[in-house]
C-alpha positions as CSV (number, residue, x, y, z in Angstrom):
1,M,35.0,25.3,-15.5
2,K,34.9,26.8,-19.0
3,K,34.1,30.5,-19.3
4,L,30.4,31.0,-19.7
5,F,29.5,32.4,-23.1
6,Y,26.2,33.0,-24.8
7,L,25.7,31.6,-28.3
8,S,23.7,33.5,-30.9
9,I,23.3,32.8,-34.6
10,A,25.5,35.8,-35.6
11,F,28.2,34.8,-33.3
12,L,28.3,31.2,-34.4
13,V,28.3,32.0,-38.1
14,G,31.2,34.3,-37.4
15,Q,33.1,31.5,-35.7
16,L,32.8,29.1,-38.6
17,F,36.3,29.5,-40.0
18,L,38.2,30.7,-37.0
19,C,39.6,27.2,-36.1
20,A,42.7,26.0,-37.8
21,Q,41.5,23.4,-40.3
22,T,44.3,21.3,-42.0
23,V,44.1,18.8,-44.8
24,T,46.5,15.9,-45.0
25,T,46.7,12.9,-47.3
26,F,46.2,9.8,-45.2
27,A,46.6,7.2,-48.1
28,D,47.8,7.7,-51.6
29,G,46.6,5.8,-54.6
30,F,44.0,3.4,-53.2
31,P,40.4,4.3,-52.2
32,D,38.0,6.4,-54.3
33,D,34.5,5.9,-53.0
34,C,32.4,5.5,-49.8
35,I,33.8,5.9,-46.3
36,T,32.7,4.6,-42.9
37,T,34.3,3.9,-39.5
38,D,34.0,1.2,-36.9
39,A,33.8,1.4,-33.1
40,A,37.6,1.1,-32.7
41,G,38.2,4.1,-34.9
42,N,39.4,2.3,-38.0
43,I,38.5,3.9,-41.3
44,Y,37.0,1.8,-44.2
45,A,36.9,3.1,-47.8
46,S,35.7,1.3,-50.9
47,G,37.5,1.2,-54.2
48,F,34.9,1.4,-56.9
49,T,37.5,1.0,-59.6
50,T,39.7,-1.6,-57.8
51,G,37.0,-3.9,-56.2
52,V,38.5,-3.6,-52.8
53,V,37.3,-2.3,-49.4
54,Y,40.4,-0.9,-47.6
55,R,40.8,-0.7,-43.9
56,F,43.0,2.0,-42.2
57,T,44.0,2.0,-38.6
58,P,44.0,5.4,-36.8
59,E,47.8,5.3,-37.2
60,G,47.5,5.0,-41.0
61,V,48.3,1.3,-41.5
62,M,46.3,-0.1,-44.4
63,D,45.2,-3.6,-45.4
64,F,42.9,-5.1,-48.0
65,F,39.9,-5.9,-45.8
66,I,37.8,-7.3,-48.6
67,S,38.9,-7.9,-52.2
68,G,37.5,-9.6,-55.3
69,L,34.4,-7.4,-55.5
70,N,33.3,-5.8,-58.8
71,K,32.3,-2.2,-58.1
72,P,31.8,-1.7,-54.3
73,N,29.9,1.5,-53.7
74,G,28.1,2.1,-50.4
75,I,29.4,0.6,-47.2
76,D,28.3,0.7,-43.6
77,F,28.3,-1.4,-40.4
78,D,25.4,-2.6,-38.4
79,A,25.5,-2.5,-34.6
80,N,27.0,-6.0,-34.5
81,G,30.0,-5.1,-36.5
82,N,28.8,-6.7,-39.8
83,L,29.9,-4.7,-42.8
84,Y,27.3,-4.3,-45.6
85,V,28.6,-3.5,-49.1
86,S,26.6,-2.5,-52.1
87,D,28.3,-4.0,-55.2
88,W,27.1,-1.7,-58.0
89,G,28.6,-3.8,-60.7
90,D,27.4,-7.3,-59.6
91,N,23.9,-6.1,-58.4
92,L,24.5,-7.6,-55.0
93,I,24.5,-6.5,-51.4
94,Y,27.1,-8.4,-49.4
95,R,27.3,-8.8,-45.6
96,F,30.7,-9.6,-44.1
97,N,31.5,-10.7,-40.6
98,P,33.7,-8.4,-38.4
99,D,36.7,-10.4,-39.5
100,G,36.0,-9.7,-43.2
101,T,34.6,-13.2,-44.1
102,E,31.4,-13.2,-46.2
103,N,28.2,-14.4,-44.5
104,A,25.5,-13.4,-46.9
105,S,24.8,-12.0,-50.4
106,I,21.4,-10.7,-51.7
107,T,20.7,-10.0,-55.4
108,I,19.6,-6.4,-55.8
109,P,18.7,-5.4,-59.4
110,L,19.4,-2.0,-60.9
111,N,22.7,-1.1,-59.2
112,P,22.6,-0.9,-55.4
113,S,24.6,2.2,-54.5
114,G,24.4,4.0,-51.1
115,M,24.3,2.2,-47.8
116,I,23.6,3.4,-44.2
117,K,22.5,1.7,-41.0
118,A,18.8,2.3,-40.2
119,F,18.4,5.0,-37.5
120,D,15.8,3.0,-35.5
121,S,17.4,-0.5,-35.7
122,N,20.7,-2.1,-34.8
123,V,20.6,-4.6,-37.7
124,D,18.5,-3.2,-40.5
125,M,20.2,-1.3,-43.3
126,I,19.0,1.4,-45.8
127,Y,20.2,1.4,-49.4
128,T,19.6,3.2,-52.6
129,R,19.4,1.8,-56.2
130,Y,21.1,4.0,-58.6
131,T,19.4,2.9,-61.9
132,G,16.3,1.8,-60.0
133,N,15.8,5.3,-58.6
134,S,14.6,4.1,-55.2
135,I,15.4,3.7,-51.5
136,H,14.9,0.5,-49.6
137,R,15.2,-1.1,-46.2
138,I,16.7,-4.6,-45.8
139,D,16.8,-6.8,-42.7
140,P,19.3,-9.5,-41.8
141,L,17.1,-12.2,-43.4
142,G,17.1,-10.4,-46.7
143,N,13.5,-9.0,-46.5
144,I,13.2,-5.8,-48.4
145,I,10.8,-2.9,-47.9
146,T,10.6,0.0,-50.3
147,I,10.9,3.4,-48.5
148,S,10.6,5.6,-51.6
149,S,10.4,5.4,-55.4
150,D,9.5,9.1,-55.7
151,P,10.1,10.3,-59.4
152,L,12.4,13.0,-58.1
153,L,15.0,10.4,-57.4
154,N,17.6,10.6,-60.1
155,G,20.6,8.3,-59.6
156,P,20.4,8.3,-55.8
157,V,23.6,7.4,-53.9
158,G,24.3,9.5,-50.8
159,L,22.4,8.8,-47.6
160,A,22.6,10.6,-44.2
161,Y,20.6,10.8,-41.0
162,D,20.4,13.9,-38.8
163,Y,20.4,13.7,-35.0
164,T,16.7,13.0,-34.7
165,G,16.4,10.4,-37.4
166,N,15.4,12.4,-40.4
167,L,16.7,10.6,-43.6
168,Y,18.3,12.6,-46.4
169,V,19.2,11.4,-49.9
170,G,21.5,12.9,-52.6
171,N,21.1,12.4,-56.3
172,Y,24.4,11.7,-58.1
173,N,23.0,12.8,-61.5
174,N,21.6,16.2,-60.8
175,R,23.2,17.1,-57.5
176,T,20.0,17.5,-55.6
177,I,19.4,16.7,-51.9
178,Y,16.0,15.8,-50.4
179,K,14.6,15.0,-47.0
180,V,12.8,11.7,-47.2
181,L,9.4,12.0,-45.5
182,E,7.6,9.2,-43.7
183,N,5.2,8.5,-46.6
184,G,8.1,8.2,-49.0
185,S,7.7,11.5,-50.7
186,L,10.7,13.9,-51.0
187,Q,11.1,17.4,-49.6
188,Y,13.6,19.6,-51.5
189,V,16.6,20.8,-49.6
190,A,19.2,22.0,-52.1
191,T,21.0,21.7,-55.4
192,V,24.7,21.5,-54.6
193,G,27.3,23.0,-57.0
194,N,26.9,24.0,-60.6
195,S,28.2,21.1,-62.7
196,S,29.1,17.4,-62.7
197,N,28.0,15.0,-60.0
198,L,27.2,14.9,-56.3
199,G,29.2,12.2,-54.6
200,F,28.2,11.2,-51.1
201,I,26.6,13.2,-48.3
202,A,27.2,13.2,-44.5
203,F,25.6,14.9,-41.5
204,A,27.6,16.5,-38.7
205,Q,27.5,19.6,-36.5
206,G,23.9,20.3,-37.5
207,Y,24.7,20.4,-41.3
208,L,24.7,18.2,-44.3
209,W,28.0,18.0,-46.2
210,G,28.4,16.9,-49.8
211,T,31.1,16.4,-52.4
212,V,30.9,17.5,-56.0
213,L,33.3,15.5,-58.1
214,G,33.7,17.6,-61.3
215,E,34.1,20.9,-59.3
216,H,36.6,19.4,-57.0
217,K,34.8,21.0,-54.0
218,I,33.1,20.1,-50.7
219,Y,30.0,22.0,-49.7
220,R,28.1,22.6,-46.4
221,I,24.3,22.5,-46.7
222,N,21.7,23.8,-44.2
223,P,19.1,21.0,-44.0
224,N,16.5,23.4,-42.7
225,G,16.8,25.9,-45.5
226,I,16.2,25.9,-49.3
227,D,19.4,26.1,-51.4
228,D,21.3,27.3,-48.4
229,V,24.7,26.0,-49.6
230,V,28.1,27.3,-48.7
231,L,31.5,26.3,-50.2
232,F,33.6,24.6,-47.5
233,A,36.7,23.6,-49.3
234,G,38.3,23.1,-52.7
235,S,38.9,25.0,-55.9
236,S,40.6,23.6,-59.0
237,A,41.7,20.0,-59.3
238,G,44.8,19.1,-57.3
239,N,46.3,17.2,-54.4
240,Q,47.7,20.0,-52.3
241,D,47.6,19.5,-48.5
242,G,47.8,22.2,-45.8
243,D,45.4,24.9,-44.6
244,I,41.8,24.4,-45.7
245,S,41.9,27.8,-47.6
246,E,44.7,26.5,-49.9
247,A,44.1,22.7,-50.1
248,T,42.9,21.2,-53.3
249,F,41.0,18.0,-54.1
250,N,40.7,15.8,-57.2
251,A,37.1,14.7,-57.7
252,P,36.2,14.4,-54.0
253,N,33.6,11.6,-53.6
254,G,33.2,9.7,-50.3
255,I,32.7,11.8,-47.1
256,A,32.4,10.8,-43.4
257,F,33.2,12.2,-40.0
258,S,34.8,11.0,-36.8
259,D,32.5,10.3,-33.8
260,D,33.2,13.7,-32.3
261,E,32.6,15.4,-35.6
262,T,35.8,17.4,-35.6
263,T,37.5,15.4,-38.3
264,M,36.3,14.9,-41.9
265,Y,37.4,12.0,-44.1
266,V,37.2,12.4,-47.9
267,T,38.2,10.2,-50.8
268,D,39.4,11.7,-54.1
269,Y,38.0,9.6,-57.0
270,N,40.7,10.7,-59.6
271,S,43.8,10.4,-57.5
272,K,42.5,7.7,-55.2
273,N,43.6,9.4,-52.1
274,L,42.1,9.3,-48.6
275,R,42.2,12.9,-47.2
276,I,41.7,14.0,-43.6
277,I,40.5,17.4,-42.6
278,E,41.2,18.1,-38.9
279,G,40.2,20.9,-36.5
280,I,36.7,21.4,-37.7
281,S,35.0,23.6,-35.1
282,L,32.3,22.1,-32.8
283,N,30.7,25.5,-32.7
284,V,29.5,25.5,-36.3
285,N,25.9,27.0,-36.1
286,D,24.4,24.7,-33.5
287,F,20.9,26.1,-34.2
288,E,18.4,23.8,-35.9
289,S,16.4,26.8,-37.2
290,A,16.7,30.5,-37.1
291,N,15.6,31.9,-33.8
292,T,16.4,34.6,-31.2
293,M,16.8,32.3,-28.2
294,T,20.1,33.0,-26.5
295,L,21.5,30.5,-24.0
296,A,24.6,28.7,-22.7
297,I,25.3,25.1,-21.9
298,Y,28.3,24.5,-19.6
299,P,30.7,23.0,-18.7
300,N,31.3,21.1,-22.0
301,P,32.9,18.6,-21.9
302,A,31.3,17.6,-18.6
303,T,31.4,14.5,-16.3
304,E,28.8,15.1,-13.5
305,T,26.4,17.9,-14.4
306,I,25.6,20.4,-17.1
307,E,23.8,23.7,-16.6
308,I,21.5,25.2,-19.3
309,K,21.1,28.9,-18.8
310,I,18.7,31.1,-20.9
311,S,19.5,34.8,-20.9
312,D,16.3,35.9,-22.6
313,K,13.7,36.5,-19.8
314,S,10.9,36.8,-22.3
315,I,11.0,33.0,-22.8
316,Q,8.3,31.5,-20.6
317,Q,8.8,27.7,-21.0
318,V,11.2,25.3,-22.7
319,E,11.4,21.6,-23.4
320,I,14.9,20.1,-22.7
321,Q,15.8,16.8,-24.3
322,L,19.1,14.8,-24.4
323,F,19.7,12.2,-27.1
324,D,22.6,9.7,-27.2
325,G,24.6,9.0,-30.3
326,L,22.0,6.5,-31.6
327,G,19.2,9.1,-31.2
328,K,17.8,7.5,-28.1
329,L,16.1,10.0,-25.7
330,V,17.9,9.8,-22.3
331,Y,16.5,12.9,-20.6
332,E,13.4,15.1,-20.9
333,N,12.1,17.9,-18.9
334,H,9.6,20.8,-19.3
335,T,10.5,23.8,-17.2
336,H,9.7,27.4,-16.6
337,E,13.2,27.9,-15.1
338,L,15.8,29.9,-17.0
339,S,18.6,28.0,-15.4
340,K,18.5,24.2,-15.2
341,K,21.1,21.8,-13.9
342,I,21.0,18.2,-15.3
343,D,22.7,15.3,-13.7
344,I,24.6,13.3,-16.3
345,A,26.8,11.2,-14.0
346,S,25.0,8.0,-14.8
347,L,25.3,8.4,-18.6
348,K,28.0,6.6,-20.5
349,K,30.9,8.5,-21.9
350,G,30.2,9.7,-25.4
351,V,28.6,12.4,-27.5
352,Y,25.1,13.6,-26.7
353,I,22.8,16.1,-28.4
354,A,20.9,18.7,-26.3
355,R,17.7,19.9,-27.9
356,I,16.1,22.9,-26.3
357,T,12.7,23.9,-27.7
358,A,10.6,27.0,-27.1
359,K,8.1,28.9,-29.1
360,E,10.9,31.2,-30.1
361,G,12.8,28.5,-31.8
362,V,14.9,25.3,-31.5
363,Y,18.5,25.0,-30.3
364,L,20.8,22.0,-30.9
365,K,24.1,21.6,-29.1
366,K,26.6,18.8,-28.9
367,I,27.7,17.8,-25.4
368,I,30.7,15.5,-24.8
369,K,31.0,13.5,-21.6
């Protein structure tokens, strides 16, 4: 059993850069745009300037998964393994079978750009229109619903969901990130960087992450703050690998994470490299909002049971929830106990999110089974 330790905000922030984080170049001279992964761990990256969607095995073997496109921008899979591609240049959204053969194309005016699977559906997709300044939902039959056309949208490209299904959008033109509310209005989160353009955004370890091309930098953004932005990596333009403190990037653009959120994938637009950052700590500020609640969840990873133990005796009641990787609630309990054991033996292997809510605050923690 792992040593019991209590997590506080100060401790977690202090732990942010203690893990060895190493940058390597996975592929040289090919992809420059959006990144996604499939269930087998293969990495897919679009080539906006080459018209190709590249596929990389976990061992680094590359093939041209889809070619002959104009300017493929956003890409993502539905739950059935179909790959959706926003072709910015041809004003089309393509759907490709798991083997890479085309099975549908839908005309989308005004430059379809970002793409992400809908949080609450296995088959619907969410996409942005760069010139159209809007966000839409599309189903497998091609039916389209507008999610937002808020005037704050200014060249929207990046899309990301948090653990509970909140949608975030990033403006390429002015580097602003917003939370998309249910009525389609936007809630300001942050302006990232100081110049040039915001590439794509991703969500992992309780944070949003974004690339800024002209600054050659990657930033970490607190989705629950306002302009709470921290430089994660990068400095001047370059292609240097090695420790995160010394590695350089050349217009970083696409960004995605492995399923366990310990590895980041980044494309460099200028050098057309696929970069991999390994060793990103799982203990990066697991708190959803600032609070004084102090607790532990152990063991982690676990196979049979986990125990949630709260050390602050002033807390009277908590709500404990577990969500699977798709955001589905798999466990819920309201308790006055300060120590609670939860049986997870029947759950499938994978990554889960524990959400503990009290009046003192909210705590999010990743659990691996």
